[in-house]
Structures are given as C-alpha cells and as structure tokens.
N, CA, C and O atoms as a GROMACS GRO file, in nm:
protein
  472
    1UNK      N    1  11.263   7.466  11.681
    1UNK     CA    2  11.400   7.512  11.682
    1UNK      C    3  11.476   7.438  11.572
    1UNK      O    4  11.441   7.327  11.532
    2UNK      N    5  11.582   7.504  11.526
    2UNK     CA    6  11.663   7.447  11.418
    2UNK      C    7  11.810   7.468  11.448
    2UNK      O    8  11.850   7.566  11.511
    3UNK      N    9  11.890   7.373  11.400
    3UNK     CA   10  12.035   7.386  11.402
    3UNK      C   11  12.077   7.448  11.270
    3UNK      O   12  12.035   7.402  11.164
    4UNK      N   13  12.158   7.550  11.277
    4UNK     CA   14  12.213   7.612  11.158
    4UNK      C   15  12.362   7.580  11.156
    4UNK      O   16  12.436   7.615  11.249
    5UNK      N   17  12.406   7.513  11.050
    5UNK     CA   18  12.547   7.478  11.037
    5UNK      C   19  12.611   7.573  10.938
    5UNK      O   20  12.561   7.596  10.828
    6UNK      N   21  12.724   7.628  10.981
    6UNK     CA   22  12.794   7.728  10.901
    6UNK      C   23  12.944   7.716  10.934
    6UNK      O   24  12.983   7.721  11.050
    7UNK      N   25  13.025   7.701  10.832
    7UNK     CA   26  13.171   7.696  10.847
    7UNK      C   27  13.214   7.591  10.951
    7UNK      O   28  13.307   7.614  11.029
    8UNK      N   29  13.146   7.477  10.951
    8UNK     CA   30  13.183   7.369  11.042
    8UNK      C   31  13.132   7.384  11.184
    8UNK      O   32  13.157   7.296  11.267
    9UNK      N   33  13.062   7.490  11.214
    9UNK     CA   34  13.005   7.512  11.347
    9UNK      C   35  12.854   7.503  11.339
    9UNK      O   36  12.795   7.534  11.235
   10UNK      N   37  12.791   7.461  11.448
   10UNK     CA   38  12.646   7.450  11.453
   10UNK      C   39  12.592   7.536  11.566
   10UNK      O   40  12.644   7.531  11.678
   11UNK      N   41  12.489   7.614  11.537
   11UNK     CA   42  12.422   7.696  11.637
   11UNK      C   43  12.274   7.667  11.630
   11UNK      O   44  12.223   7.618  11.530
   12UNK      N   45  12.202   7.700  11.739
   12UNK     CA   46  12.057   7.679  11.743
   12UNK      C   47  11.986   7.813  11.741
   12UNK      O   48  12.024   7.908  11.810
   13UNK      N   49  11.880   7.819  11.661
   13UNK     CA   50  11.796   7.937  11.655
   13UNK      C   51  11.653   7.894  11.626
   13UNK      O   52  11.626   7.775  11.609
   14UNK      N   53  11.564   7.988  11.619
   14UNK     CA   54  11.423   7.956  11.596
   14UNK      C   55  11.397   7.924  11.449
   14UNK      O   56  11.477   7.956  11.362
   15UNK      N   57  11.286   7.859  11.425
   15UNK     CA   58  11.247   7.821  11.289
   15UNK      C   59  11.239   7.943  11.197
   15UNK      O   60  11.288   7.939  11.084
   16UNK      N   61  11.176   8.052  11.246
   16UNK     CA   62  11.158   8.168  11.160
   16UNK      C   63  11.291   8.236  11.126
   16UNK      O   64  11.308   8.285  11.014
   17UNK      N   65  11.385   8.240  11.220
   17UNK     CA   66  11.516   8.300  11.191
   17UNK      C   67  11.592   8.212  11.092
   17UNK      O   68  11.651   8.262  10.997
   18UNK      N   69  11.590   8.081  11.114
   18UNK     CA   70  11.661   7.989  11.025
   18UNK      C   71  11.606   7.996  10.883
   18UNK      O   72  11.682   8.001  10.787
   19UNK      N   73  11.474   7.997  10.870
   19UNK     CA   74  11.410   8.005  10.739
   19UNK      C   75  11.445   8.137  10.670
   19UNK      O   76  11.478   8.138  10.551
   20UNK      N   77  11.437   8.246  10.743
   20UNK     CA   78  11.469   8.377  10.686
   20UNK      C   79  11.616   8.385  10.646
   20UNK      O   80  11.650   8.444  10.544
   21UNK      N   81  11.703   8.326  10.727
   21UNK     CA   82  11.846   8.325  10.696
   21UNK      C   83  11.874   8.248  10.568
   21UNK      O   84  11.953   8.293  10.484
   22UNK      N   85  11.811   8.133  10.551
   22UNK     CA   86  11.830   8.053  10.430
   22UNK      C   87  11.782   8.130  10.307
   22UNK      O   88  11.852   8.134  10.206
   23UNK      N   89  11.663   8.189  10.315
   23UNK     CA   90  11.609   8.266  10.202
   23UNK      C   91  11.701   8.383  10.166
   23UNK      O   92  11.728   8.408  10.048
   24UNK      N   93  11.747   8.455  10.268
   24UNK     CA   94  11.833   8.570  10.242
   24UNK      C   95  11.969   8.526  10.188
   24UNK      O   96  12.023   8.592  10.099
   25UNK      N   97  12.024   8.417  10.239
   25UNK     CA   98  12.152   8.366  10.190
   25UNK      C   99  12.144   8.335  10.042
   25UNK      O  100  12.233   8.371   9.965
   26UNK      N  101  12.037   8.267  10.001
   26UNK     CA  102  12.019   8.234   9.860
   26UNK      C  103  12.002   8.359   9.774
   26UNK      O  104  12.057   8.366   9.664
   27UNK      N  105  11.927   8.457   9.824
   27UNK     CA  106  11.904   8.580   9.749
   27UNK      C  107  12.033   8.660   9.732
   27UNK      O  108  12.060   8.714   9.625
   28UNK      N  109  12.112   8.669   9.838
   28UNK     CA  110  12.240   8.742   9.831
   28UNK      C  111  12.334   8.671   9.735
   28UNK      O  112  12.401   8.736   9.654
   29UNK      N  113  12.341   8.539   9.744
   29UNK     CA  114  12.426   8.461   9.652
   29UNK      C  115  12.380   8.477   9.508
   29UNK      O  116  12.463   8.486   9.417
   30UNK      N  117  12.249   8.481   9.487
   30UNK     CA  118  12.194   8.498   9.353
   30UNK      C  119  12.239   8.630   9.289
   30UNK      O  120  12.251   8.640   9.167
   31UNK      N  121  12.264   8.730   9.373
   31UNK     CA  122  12.312   8.860   9.325
   31UNK      C  123  12.464   8.862   9.310
   31UNK      O  124  12.521   8.964   9.270
   32UNK      N  125  12.530   8.749   9.342
   32UNK     CA  126  12.676   8.742   9.332
   32UNK      C  127  12.746   8.821   9.441
   32UNK      O  128  12.859   8.866   9.422
   33UNK      N  129  12.680   8.837   9.555
   33UNK     CA  130  12.734   8.916   9.664
   33UNK      C  131  12.752   8.833   9.790
   33UNK      O  132  12.710   8.717   9.796
   34UNK      N  133  12.814   8.893   9.889
   34UNK     CA  134  12.825   8.836  10.023
   34UNK      C  135  12.804   8.950  10.121
   34UNK      O  136  12.847   9.062  10.097
   35UNK      N  137  12.738   8.920  10.232
   35UNK     CA  138  12.710   9.023  10.332
   35UNK      C  139  12.720   8.964  10.472
   35UNK      O  140  12.697   8.845  10.492
   36UNK      N  141  12.754   9.048  10.568
   36UNK     CA  142  12.760   9.007  10.708
   36UNK      C  143  12.623   9.029  10.772
   36UNK      O  144  12.561   9.133  10.753
   37UNK      N  145  12.578   8.930  10.848
   37UNK     CA  146  12.453   8.942  10.924
   37UNK      C  147  12.476   8.887  11.064
   37UNK      O  148  12.573   8.816  11.089
   38UNK      N  149  12.387   8.922  11.153
   38UNK     CA  150  12.392   8.875  11.290
   38UNK      C  151  12.257   8.813  11.322
   38UNK      O  152  12.153   8.869  11.288
   39UNK      N  153  12.259   8.696  11.388
   39UNK     CA  154  12.134   8.630  11.426
   39UNK      C  155  12.140   8.591  11.574
   39UNK      O  156  12.248   8.561  11.626
   40UNK      N  157  12.027   8.591  11.642
   40UNK     CA  158  12.024   8.543  11.781
   40UNK      C  159  12.027   8.391  11.783
   40UNK      O  160  11.967   8.324  11.699
   41UNK      N  161  12.099   8.338  11.880
   41UNK     CA  162  12.110   8.193  11.895
   41UNK      C  163  12.089   8.155  12.042
   41UNK      O  164  12.091   8.241  12.130
   42UNK      N  165  12.070   8.027  12.066
   42UNK     CA  166  12.065   7.973  12.201
   42UNK      C  167  12.190   7.887  12.218
   42UNK      O  168  12.213   7.795  12.140
   43UNK      N  169  12.269   7.918  12.319
   43UNK     CA  170  12.395   7.844  12.343
   43UNK      C  171  12.366   7.711  12.411
   43UNK      O  172  12.253   7.682  12.449
   44UNK      N  173  12.469   7.630  12.426
   44UNK     CA  174  12.454   7.497  12.486
   44UNK      C  175  12.407   7.504  12.631
   44UNK      O  176  12.351   7.407  12.682
   45UNK      N  177  12.429   7.617  12.699
   45UNK     CA  178  12.380   7.632  12.836
   45UNK      C  179  12.250   7.713  12.842
   45UNK      O  180  12.216   7.773  12.944
   46UNK      N  181  12.176   7.712  12.727
   46UNK     CA  182  12.044   7.776  12.715
   46UNK      C  183  12.044   7.927  12.738
   46UNK      O  184  11.946   7.981  12.790
   47UNK      N  185  12.151   7.994  12.701
   47UNK     CA  186  12.156   8.140  12.709
   47UNK      C  187  12.144   8.196  12.569
   47UNK      O  188  12.185   8.134  12.472
   48UNK      N  189  12.088   8.316  12.560
   48UNK     CA  190  12.074   8.382  12.432
   48UNK      C  191  12.204   8.457  12.402
   48UNK      O  192  12.260   8.525  12.488
   49UNK      N  193  12.250   8.443  12.276
   49UNK     CA  194  12.372   8.510  12.231
   49UNK      C  195  12.352   8.551  12.086
   49UNK      O  196  12.247   8.526  12.027
   50UNK      N  197  12.452   8.613  12.028
   50UNK     CA  198  12.448   8.654  11.888
   50UNK      C  199  12.555   8.578  11.810
   50UNK      O  200  12.665   8.554  11.861
   51UNK      N  201  12.522   8.538  11.688
   51UNK     CA  202  12.618   8.476  11.598
   51UNK      C  203  12.634   8.568  11.478
   51UNK      O  204  12.536   8.619  11.424
   52UNK      N  205  12.757   8.589  11.437
   52UNK     CA  206  12.788   8.672  11.321
   52UNK      C  207  12.822   8.579  11.206
   52UNK      O  208  12.905   8.489  11.221
   53UNK      N  209  12.760   8.600  11.091
   53UNK     CA  210  12.784   8.516  10.974
   53UNK      C  211  12.805   8.603  10.851
   53UNK      O  212  12.755   8.714  10.842
   54UNK      N  213  12.881   8.550  10.756
   54UNK     CA  214  12.888   8.611  10.624
   54UNK      C  215  12.808   8.518  10.532
   54UNK      O  216  12.839   8.400  10.520
   55UNK      N  217  12.705   8.574  10.470
   55UNK     CA  218  12.618   8.494  10.385
   55UNK      C  219  12.633   8.536  10.240
   55UNK      O  220  12.680   8.645  10.210
   56UNK      N  221  12.594   8.449  10.150
   56UNK     CA  222  12.598   8.480  10.009
   56UNK      C  223  12.690   8.386   9.934
   56UNK      O  224  12.702   8.268   9.970
   57UNK      N  225  12.755   8.437   9.831
   57UNK     CA  226  12.841   8.356   9.745
   57UNK      C  227  12.952   8.289   9.827
   57UNK      O  228  13.024   8.355   9.902
   58UNK      N  229  12.964   8.158   9.810
   58UNK     CA  230  13.072   8.084   9.875
   58UNK      C  231  13.050   8.052  10.021
   58UNK      O  232  13.140   8.000  10.086
   59UNK      N  233  12.933   8.081  10.074
   59UNK     CA  234  12.906   8.055  10.216
   59UNK      C  235  12.785   7.964  10.228
   59UNK      O  236  12.671   8.007  10.212
   60UNK      N  237  12.812   7.838  10.256
   60UNK     CA  238  12.705   7.739  10.267
   60UNK      C  239  12.641   7.745  10.406
   60UNK      O  240  12.710   7.749  10.508
   61UNK      N  241  12.508   7.746  10.408
   61UNK     CA  242  12.432   7.746  10.532
   61UNK      C  243  12.334   7.630  10.525
   61UNK      O  244  12.261   7.615  10.427
   62UNK      N  245  12.332   7.549  10.631
   62UNK     CA  246  12.242   7.434  10.639
   62UNK      C  247  12.153   7.453  10.761
   62UNK      O  248  12.201   7.486  10.869
   63UNK      N  249  12.024   7.432  10.743
   63UNK     CA  250  11.928   7.440  10.853
   63UNK      C  251  11.861   7.305  10.867
   63UNK      O  252  11.808   7.250  10.770
   64UNK      N  253  11.863   7.251  10.989
   64UNK     CA  254  11.801   7.120  11.014
   64UNK      C  255  11.723   7.126  11.145
   64UNK      O  256  11.762   7.197  11.238
   65UNK      N  257  11.612   7.050  11.153
   65UNK     CA  258  11.534   7.051  11.277
   65UNK      C  259  11.612   6.988  11.392
   65UNK      O  260  11.697   6.901  11.372
   66UNK      N  261  11.582   7.035  11.511
   66UNK     CA  262  11.645   6.981  11.631
   66UNK      C  263  11.536   6.960  11.736
   66UNK      O  264  11.440   7.038  11.744
   67UNK      N  265  11.550   6.857  11.814
   67UNK     CA  266  11.452   6.832  11.920
   67UNK      C  267  11.471   6.936  12.030
   67UNK      O  268  11.583   6.959  12.076
   68UNK      N  269  11.362   6.998  12.071
   68UNK     CA  270  11.368   7.107  12.169
   68UNK      C  271  11.252   7.092  12.264
   68UNK      O  272  11.136   7.093  12.222
   69UNK      N  273  11.281   7.078  12.393
   69UNK     CA  274  11.176   7.058  12.494
   69UNK      C  275  11.142   7.185  12.571
   69UNK      O  276  11.034   7.195  12.629
   70UNK      N  277  11.232   7.283  12.571
   70UNK     CA  278  11.208   7.408  12.644
   70UNK      C  279  11.118   7.501  12.565
   70UNK      O  280  11.086   7.475  12.449
   71UNK      N  281  11.078   7.610  12.628
   71UNK     CA  282  11.001   7.712  12.558
   71UNK      C  283  11.089   7.777  12.452
   71UNK      O  284  11.205   7.810  12.478
   72UNK      N  285  11.034   7.795  12.334
   72UNK     CA  286  11.110   7.856  12.225
   72UNK      C  287  11.121   8.006  12.249
   72UNK      O  288  11.020   8.071  12.277
   73UNK      N  289  11.242   8.061  12.238
   73UNK     CA  290  11.256   8.205  12.256
   73UNK      C  291  11.189   8.284  12.144
   73UNK      O  292  11.168   8.231  12.034
   74UNK      N  293  11.156   8.408  12.170
   74UNK     CA  294  11.094   8.493  12.069
   74UNK      C  295  11.204   8.571  11.998
   74UNK      O  296  11.250   8.674  12.046
   75UNK      N  297  11.242   8.521  11.882
   75UNK     CA  298  11.343   8.588  11.799
   75UNK      C  299  11.276   8.649  11.675
   75UNK      O  300  11.342   8.671  11.574
   76UNK      N  301  11.146   8.676  11.684
   76UNK     CA  302  11.074   8.727  11.567
   76UNK      C  303  11.131   8.860  11.517
   76UNK      O  304  11.125   8.889  11.398
   77UNK      N  305  11.187   8.940  11.608
   77UNK     CA  306  11.248   9.067  11.568
   77UNK      C  307  11.364   9.042  11.472
   77UNK      O  308  11.384   9.119  11.378
   78UNK      N  309  11.441   8.935  11.494
   78UNK     CA  310  11.556   8.904  11.409
   78UNK      C  311  11.510   8.852  11.273
   78UNK      O  312  11.569   8.885  11.170
   79UNK      N  313  11.405   8.770  11.272
   79UNK     CA  314  11.351   8.722  11.145
   79UNK      C  315  11.300   8.840  11.063
   79UNK      O  316  11.318   8.843  10.942
   80UNK      N  317  11.236   8.938  11.129
   80UNK     CA  318  11.187   9.056  11.060
   80UNK      C  319  11.304   9.137  11.003
   80UNK      O  320  11.295   9.187  10.891
   81UNK      N  321  11.412   9.150  11.078
   81UNK     CA  322  11.529   9.224  11.028
   81UNK      C  323  11.586   9.157  10.904
   81UNK      O  324  11.623   9.226  10.808
   82UNK      N  325  11.594   9.025  10.903
   82UNK     CA  326  11.643   8.954  10.786
   82UNK      C  327  11.549   8.974  10.667
   82UNK      O  328  11.594   8.994  10.555
   83UNK      N  329  11.419   8.968  10.694
   83UNK     CA  330  11.320   8.985  10.588
   83UNK      C  331  11.315   9.129  10.536
   83UNK      O  332  11.270   9.153  10.424
   84UNK      N  333  11.359   9.224  10.616
   84UNK     CA  334  11.363   9.364  10.574
   84UNK      C  335  11.487   9.397  10.492
   84UNK      O  336  11.499   9.508  10.440
   85UNK      N  337  11.579   9.303  10.481
   85UNK     CA  338  11.701   9.326  10.402
   85UNK      C  339  11.662   9.357  10.257
   85UNK      O  340  11.567   9.301  10.204
   86UNK      N  341  11.735   9.446  10.195
   86UNK     CA  342  11.702   9.492  10.059
   86UNK      C  343  11.699   9.379   9.957
   86UNK      O  344  11.631   9.392   9.855
   87UNK      N  345  11.771   9.270   9.980
   87UNK     CA  346  11.774   9.161   9.882
   87UNK      C  347  11.681   9.045   9.915
   87UNK      O  348  11.670   8.950   9.838
   88UNK      N  349  11.614   9.052  10.030
   88UNK     CA  350  11.524   8.943  10.068
   88UNK      C  351  11.412   8.932   9.964
   88UNK      O  352  11.352   9.033   9.928
   89UNK      N  353  11.384   8.810   9.914
   89UNK     CA  354  11.280   8.795   9.811
   89UNK      C  355  11.141   8.821   9.868
   89UNK      O  356  11.101   8.762   9.968
   90UNK      N  357  11.068   8.910   9.801
   90UNK     CA  358  10.931   8.941   9.841
   90UNK      C  359  10.838   8.911   9.724
   90UNK      O  360  10.874   8.932   9.609
   91UNK      N  361  10.721   8.862   9.755
   91UNK     CA  362  10.620   8.834   9.654
   91UNK      C  363  10.571   8.965   9.594
   91UNK      O  364  10.546   9.061   9.667
   92UNK      N  365  10.558   8.969   9.464
   92UNK     CA  366  10.517   9.090   9.395
   92UNK      C  367  10.368   9.094   9.362
   92UNK      O  368  10.322   9.185   9.293
   93UNK      N  369  10.290   8.997   9.412
   93UNK     CA  370  10.146   8.995   9.384
   93UNK      C  371  10.073   9.092   9.476
   93UNK      O  372  10.114   9.113   9.590
   94UNK      N  373   9.966   9.150   9.427
   94UNK     CA  374   9.884   9.236   9.510
   94UNK      C  375   9.738   9.202   9.483
   94UNK      O  376   9.702   9.159   9.374
   95UNK      N  377   9.655   9.222   9.581
   95UNK     CA  378   9.513   9.190   9.569
   95UNK      C  379   9.441   9.303   9.496
   95UNK      O  380   9.467   9.421   9.520
   96UNK      N  381   9.351   9.267   9.407
   96UNK     CA  382   9.272   9.363   9.333
   96UNK      C  383   9.125   9.328   9.354
   96UNK      O  384   9.085   9.212   9.337
   97UNK      N  385   9.046   9.427   9.390
   97UNK     CA  386   8.904   9.405   9.409
   97UNK      C  387   8.836   9.390   9.272
   97UNK      O  388   8.869   9.463   9.179
   98UNK      N  389   8.742   9.295   9.260
   98UNK     CA  390   8.672   9.280   9.132
   98UNK      C  391   8.582   9.400   9.105
   98UNK      O  392   8.534   9.465   9.198
   99UNK      N  393   8.562   9.430   8.979
   99UNK     CA  394   8.475   9.540   8.937
   99UNK      C  395   8.330   9.492   8.949
   99UNK      O  396   8.288   9.399   8.880
  100UNK      N  397   8.256   9.557   9.037
  100UNK     CA  398   8.116   9.517   9.063
  100UNK      C  399   8.027   9.536   8.940
  100UNK      O  400   7.925   9.469   8.929
  101UNK      N  401   8.065   9.626   8.849
  101UNK     CA  402   7.984   9.654   8.730
  101UNK      C  403   8.021   9.565   8.612
  101UNK      O  404   7.958   9.574   8.506
  102UNK      N  405   8.119   9.483   8.627
  102UNK     CA  406   8.165   9.401   8.514
  102UNK      C  407   8.063   9.293   8.480
  102UNK      O  408   7.998   9.237   8.568
  103UNK      N  409   8.051   9.265   8.350
  103UNK     CA  410   7.961   9.161   8.301
  103UNK      C  411   8.040   9.032   8.278
  103UNK      O  412   8.063   8.994   8.164
  104UNK      N  413   8.081   8.967   8.384
  104UNK     CA  414   8.152   8.840   8.369
  104UNK      C  415   8.104   8.742   8.474
  104UNK      O  416   8.020   8.774   8.558
  105UNK      N  417   8.158   8.624   8.469
  105UNK     CA  418   8.114   8.519   8.561
  105UNK      C  419   8.198   8.516   8.689
  105UNK      O  420   8.190   8.420   8.765
  106UNK      N  421   8.279   8.620   8.712
  106UNK     CA  422   8.361   8.624   8.832
  106UNK      C  423   8.499   8.565   8.811
  106UNK      O  424   8.581   8.563   8.903
  107UNK      N  425   8.526   8.517   8.689
  107UNK     CA  426   8.658   8.460   8.663
  107UNK      C  427   8.763   8.570   8.660
  107UNK      O  428   8.737   8.682   8.615
  108UNK      N  429   8.882   8.537   8.708
  108UNK     CA  430   8.993   8.630   8.709
  108UNK      C  431   9.092   8.588   8.602
  108UNK      O  432   9.131   8.472   8.596
  109UNK      N  433   9.132   8.682   8.518
  109UNK     CA  434   9.228   8.655   8.411
  109UNK      C  435   9.364   8.709   8.454
  109UNK      O  436   9.390   8.828   8.443
  110UNK      N  437   9.452   8.620   8.504
  110UNK     CA  438   9.584   8.660   8.552
  110UNK      C  439   9.685   8.645   8.441
  110UNK      O  440   9.691   8.542   8.374
  111UNK      N  441   9.764   8.747   8.422
  111UNK     CA  442   9.877   8.740   8.328
  111UNK      C  443  10.002   8.778   8.407
  111UNK      O  444  10.032   8.896   8.423
  112UNK      N  445  10.073   8.677   8.457
  112UNK     CA  446  10.188   8.700   8.542
  112UNK      C  447  10.309   8.751   8.464
  112UNK      O  448  10.407   8.794   8.525
  113UNK      N  449  10.304   8.747   8.332
  113UNK     CA  450  10.416   8.796   8.253
  113UNK      C  451  10.408   8.946   8.228
  113UNK      O  452  10.507   9.007   8.186
  114UNK      N  453  10.293   9.006   8.255
  114UNK     CA  454  10.276   9.149   8.234
  114UNK      C  455  10.293   9.224   8.366
  114UNK      O  456  10.235   9.184   8.468
  115UNK      N  457  10.372   9.332   8.366
  115UNK     CA  458  10.388   9.409   8.490
  115UNK      C  459  10.257   9.477   8.529
  115UNK      O  460  10.176   9.512   8.442
  116UNK      N  461  10.236   9.494   8.658
  116UNK     CA  462  10.116   9.562   8.706
  116UNK      C  463  10.147   9.708   8.727
  116UNK      O  464  10.261   9.746   8.753
  117UNK      N  465  10.045   9.790   8.716
  117UNK     CA  466  10.062   9.932   8.742
  117UNK      C  467  10.026   9.960   8.886
  117UNK      O  468   9.929   9.907   8.939
  118UNK      N  469  10.106  10.044   8.949
  118UNK     CA  470  10.082  10.075   9.091
  118UNK      C  471   9.976  10.181   9.106
  118UNK      O  472   9.943  10.220   9.218
   0.00000   0.00000   0.00000
C-alpha cells in the first residue's frame, strides 16, 4: 500500500494504482495538459472510497510506502483504467521471431532509432 499526497491531503491506495497514477500524471504534464481522474482509496476507517484528482501540469503528486497489516484490496481495475488512458506511456517494442533460414550466429541487430513496420 502507498500514501498518495495531493494538494496537502494524503490518501491510501494500492501500489499498482499509485504507480499508474504517477506515470499518468507525468505523461499528462509532459503534454502540457491537466485532466481529472478518479482513484479508489482506503479511508482511515478501512472503507473503500473514491478520490477525485486533477493531474498534469501544476499538480504535484507524491507516492510513498506505508505500513499495512491488513489484506490489500484489489484495485487492479483502477490501475488498468489509468493505464488505458490515451496519454499513458506504453512501450513501443514488439517481439520478432528470428528467421530460421538466416545464415547468422543468432545475433539480433536492434536499431531503436528506426521506426518498425507493423
């Protein structure tokens, strides 16, 4: 579990939601934008609730570990929603099977500066 600090308030959420929120906040800010998002949190009386945040330019978000003894709630659906956001950074690498007929020693020649064809 992690504490997420935003606008002077601290809320608790799962590691995957906090990580996804940080990544998305940076990506939105990188685009010079701000957007409203909602994340599930655990309140001080251990109830599940929703927190509404504006992320992006001018909105600082801090995520820090917190000691948690109870069972961690399953907020994976919320982490997936954040990761599905149009600005969430996704890796552009794809796996390519080696050519079985090639006369080489199995070495792969990667050129990350050249775009790949789909």
